[in-house]
TORKEZA-722988 format. One record per residue: x, y, z of N, C-alpha, C, O in turn. Coordinates in pm, whole numbers, plus 50000, padded with zeros to 5 digits. Layout:
BEGIN
XYZXYZXYZXYZ...
! end
This chain:
BEGIN
503658338775256502618346975319501798338875419501468343875526501478326175384500688317875475501478315075602500888314075710502818313675590503648311375708503598323475801503468321975923503698335475743503638347775823502288348975891502198352576009501228345775816499878346575872499728336775988499168340276092500218324575970500128314576076500938318676198500538316376312502088324876173502958329176282502268339476370502268338276492501668349676307501008360076385499708355276446499328359476555499018346376376497808340576432498128332776559497398333676657499218325176557499648317576674500058326876788499748324176904500748337776754501178347276856499968353576926499928354377048498988358076847497798364076906497088354076995496678357477106496928341976947496238331577024496988328677153496368327377258498308327677145499128324877264498958335677369498748332677486499048348277329498958359177426497568360177487497438363377605496528357577410495168357877465494958346677566494378348877672495448334777533495318323477626496168325977751495718323477863497378330977731498248333777845497638344377936497688343178058497048354877876496398365377955495228359678034495038363078151494438350977971493298344778039493768336478158493178337278266494818328678139495338320378248495958329078357495798326378476496658339478316497358348178412496388354878508496658355578628495268359978457494348367278544493578357978639492858362678726493738344878621493088335378711494068328978809493688320278887495318333378806496298328678905496018335779037495878347979038495928328479149495668334979278496678346079308497868344679280496198356979364496968368679405497538376179284497218387879263498388369579206498988376079089497898380378990497968391278933496908371778971495838374978877495088387578915494808395878829494768388979042494068401079088494928413379070494428424079034496228411879095497148423279078497168427778931497098439678902497258418178840497338421378698496018427178648496018436378566494898421878696493578426278649493268440778683492398446878621493978446278779493688460078819493978469978707493458481078708494808466178609495038475078496493708477778423493458488978378492878467578411491558469478350490618477078444489828485378400490718474178575489918481478673490268496278670489378504778678491548499378658491998513278651491358520378532490878531678545491358513878416490758519878297489248521478316488688531878282488608511278371487158511578395486788523478485485908531278452487458524578599487138535278694487528548978638486858558978667488588549578560488968562278497487898566778399487638578778386487278557278329486168560678240485048567378315484508577478270484678561778431483658568178515484098582378551483308591778542485358583678593485858596478642485878607078531485468618478554486348603478413486428613078304485048618878270484908630978252484048610178263482708614978229482028622078346481168630578325482418618478468481858625378585482308639878592481638648178654483438642978528483928656678530483048666278451483078678378474482238660878358481348669278280480068671778360479138663678357480038682878429478878686478509478878680578648477868681178719480018674978690480078668978822481448670178884482278678078839481668662378988482928662979061483338648979104482508641379153484608645679085485128632779128485798634479264486748642079279485278627379362485868628079496487128619579506488178624279549487008606879466488168597879474487868584879401486718581779369488928577479374488828563979319489558554579413490638557779463488968542979438489618532879519489878520379435489008515979360491078514879448491438502179383491728492079493492508494779584491088480379484491158470779592491958458279555492138455279437492428451179658493278439579638492578428279564493238419979500491248427779570490498417179501490228420679355489448413879288490848431179306490768436279168489538444779141489348449279028488708446979242487558455679223487948470179244489028473179295487078479179204487338493379219486048500979240484958495579221486168513579279484988521979301485358536479271486418541279310484448543279203484618557579177483528565079254482348562179239483938574579335483008582379415482918596379353483898603779349481738599679303481568612379235480188618279265479278611279309480058631179239478778638079253478368643379118479168649279045477098641279084476568646178958475338654878984474498651679067475268665978911474148675178930473048673478826471978679378839473298665478722472328663878615472068649178587472918640578615470898646278530470568632578491471488627578382471978616178387471738636078283472568631978169473988628878216474638619678164474478636578314475808633978367475868620578438476828612978420474858617478519474788604678588474688593178489475288582578509473928595278383473728584778282475048581178215475418569478209475748591178164476988588378092478108583778185478978576078144478088588378310479078583478406478888568678433479858561178438477638564378451477338550178473477628541878350478058530378361477408547578233477608540378107479088538578074479468529378002479918547678126481298548878077482228537678117483158534578042482038531478234483028522078286483338510578193484468509178147482348502278163482568490478079482878494377934483708488077870482208504577884482438508477745483818514577726484468512277623484288522177824485608528177813486698517577822487708518277751486508507677910487478496777922487548488877793488638485177748486398486077732486378478677605487028486877494487748481477410486748499877493487358508477391488878508877405489598508777305489368509177529490818509477550491468496477505492588496677454490788485177522491318472477472491428473077319492428468977261490378478277256490388480077111491518489377068492258486276974491638500677136492658510577100494068504977118494958508077039494278496977221495598491077245496028482377128497158483577081495138473677081495478465176967495608473276839496438470176753494808483676826494908492276707496268499076702496908499476597496728504576815498018511376820499168501576799500148504876732499058489676856500098479476835500158475776687501248474376631498998474276624498958471176481499568481976395500138479076289499458494576440500008505876364501438509276405501988519476363502048500676487503428502676534503558515476617504588522176614502518518776692502518530676776502658526776923501898531377008503638518176950503808513377086504178524477184503748524177299504958534177140505348545277228504128553177271504018557077388503208555477180501978562677215501158554677316500588560377408501108541577298500378533077393501028533777531500328534377632502348533677536503058535077663502688548277730502398548677849502698559077652502358572277706500928572477762500688578577866499998565977694498608565677739498478557977870497808562477963499138546477878499068538378001499678545778119499118545778229500828552078097501458559678205500628571878244500608575778361499948577978147499078589478177497938585278269497608592478363497348573778243496298568778331496828566778473496188570678570498018560778483498588558078614498868570878691498488572078808499518580478628499918592578700498748602078726498728608978828497768602578635496578610678660495828605578784495388613378868495698592478793495008586678908495808588479036495248591279142497118587079025497968588479143497938602879195497948604979316497918612479106497948626579146496588631679193496508638879292495518627879122494228634279146493188625879219492378631379293493188612779201492008605379243492238594179344491518593379443493208585679322493358573779407493998577779540495068584079544493328573979651493808577779783493888566079881494488567379987493298554679847493378543479942494758536879934495368536779827495258531380044496638526180051496958515979943497998516879878496078506079924496408495879824496418501879684497238498179601495518511079657495478517479526496768524879497497308524079386497258532279597498528539579580499678529779561500548531879475499688518879641500718508679626500708502879485501758501479423499518499479434499438493379303499948502979195500738498979110499508515279199499928524979097501438526879098502078526978993502008528479216503458530579226504238518179183505218519279109503808506579230504548494279198504418490679051505388486378988503218492278995503038488878855503808498578765504438494478668503758511578799504498521478721505998518778726506678519478624506508515678845507948513078861508358500678782509358500878711507588489878796507918477478724507798479378573508628474578496506748486478532506508488978390507658496878329508168493378222508078507578397509168515978346510488508278347511278509478254510738500478452511978492778461512078482778346513118481578282510998475478321510998465478214511168472078077511828466577989510558483778060510678490677933512098495677910512618494977799512728500678016514078506178004515108495177985516018496477903514968484278062515948473478058515728464077941516688457977891514508462777896514218453477787514438459677651514368471877636514698451377552514858456277416513508458777351512458457377414513548462677224512318465977153511388453777143510178455077159511968442177117511148430077108510448426977239509268423377240511168428377349510568425977481509478436177507508398432677557509758448777474508758459377494507468456477417506378457877471507618452377293506438449677210505628438077265504398438377263506328427677314505618416177370504948419677502503868414577532505578428277582504978432477708503698440277682502688438277749503738449177584502548456977550501448448177493500258450477519501828438177414500838428877361500188420977474498998418077469500958417477576500398410477692499418419577767498338415077806499798432177789498908441477858497628443577779496538443777836497758445177646496578446677562495688434277571494458435477574496298422577576495538410077586494818409177720493668404577726495468413577828494818413677959493628423177957492558419878008493808435077898492698444577889491528438577812490378439877853491828431977702490758426277620490058414777692488838414577701490828405477743490238393677808489428397777931488318392877952489988406678013489288410378135488088419378107487098418878180488148427478002486978435677967485808426777925484658429677957486108416077853485058406577813484578398677934483368396877953485498393978015485108385978132484268394078230483248389178278484688406378260483948414578356482568418278304481608418778381482468420778174481148424078117480258411678114479038412778129480858399778095480088387378103479578385078245478448380678265480418388078343480018386378484478858395678518477918391578587478928408278471477818417578501476558413378426475448415778474476708407378310475558401978236474858391278319473638391678335475608381678373475028370978453474388376478579473268372578615475078385478647474548391378770473258399078742472318398678822473198406078630472018414078597470778405478579469658410178600470958392878541469818383678529469508376678661468338374678695470558372978736470368365178858470038374078977469128371179054470808385078993470598394479103470638408779049471628415779068469598413278984469608426378919469998437979011470668447378968469578437279137469858448279228471328448779271471768458479333472078438379239473508438179271474358439879146475548436979146473738444679038474408445078908475148458078881475418461278765475488465578984476348477278969475888487378866474808493078877476718489478765476428499578662475138496378586474398505478549474858483578563473628479778493472408483678574471428488478518472458481678706471338485478792471218500678803470118505978805472358507678809472328522378812471638527878688470828537078697471968522078572471358526678448469878522978443469078530578388469508511578499468108507678504467308517478589466178521078553467878521778699467198531578785467088545178717466118552478738468078548578637468058561478568467088561678451466438571778425466988550478380466148549978260464748544678286463828547378209464558537278395463258531878436462708521278341462398510178385462578524278213461938514778121462918504378066462498494478007464218506478086465228496878039465778489778162466378496078249465578476678168465928469078287467418466078295468158467678198467848461678413469268458178435469748447178341470858448178289468948436478316469418426178222469678431478081470578426778012468888441178040469128447077906470438454777906471218453677811470688462278010471968469578018473128459878033474198462077976472928449078109473968438878119474278432677984475438430077953473248430277905473428424677771474168434577682475028430777603473818447377695474498457677617475988458077650476818458777560476338457677778477748457977818478518446177760479648447777714477898434477762478578422677709478738423377558479798420077505477698427577488477758428277342478768438677294479488436277197478808450177361479778460277317481208455477344482118458777268481418447677452482748442277480483168432577370484318432677327482238424177326482528414777217482828422377088483748418777014482058432777061482248440676938483618447276937484348446376838483978454077046485268460677054486418450477047487448453176986486228438977109487278428777107487498423476966488628421876922486408420776898486508415476761487238425276670488148421376598486828437876673487458447576583488858451376628489698454876546489118450776759490478453276806491428442576757492518445676708491028429976771491858418976722491998419376570493068416776516490908422476503490928422976357491878433776307492698431376218491758445776363492638456776321494088453776357494978455676274494328449276479495698446476520496318435176441497468436276399495578424576419496088412776349496438416076204497538412976158495528422376132495778424975992496818435975970497558435575872496868445576060497898455976048499288449976069500218453175995499408441176171500708435376200501188426376087502338427376045500318417676037500778408075937501008414575801501688408875716500448426575780500698433575655501818443775670502168450675574
! end
């Protein structure tokens, strides 16, 4: 039992470290990180649909993204601004949970649903369309040509990228919210909406929820797999 535990512990550690290194490789890293950007911007878009309208989503070569939407209510604006980082962290958690429960096919369906929903309804800028088409094509090719073991490792790598980048991006917004609050994106939007809660507090919230989702995602995935 201890050998099995050590084996899976090593595998999880390897994939997390590899994901961290991969997203910092020039050019390739930005391309890979857009999977987390896609989830982040989709979170904004999903919540913007409640009482509002999504005009478009843009995905950029530097791995950043933007969701352009109109909201008619305060509560709609609040949850739309709140959704990006929290939805990305939740998806990292859900990915490890599904892998732990041997529900890799469901995870594949969810990832492809995000890609095709954005391609059909929201993403209109050239690089965004290129990324969605190229990632979907490569993802499907690798899944079809690779065996079950390869598929499972590919999904574990994607889950690791989602987790690592969700924590890193929330840490970056935490630092920005303290150093340059007015440039803190979603944290500053929420500060303007709530007035009494400052951008650094929202930045801290984004970082803490990312850590919480990461911890429980790894815990659920790790213990499910080894048992």
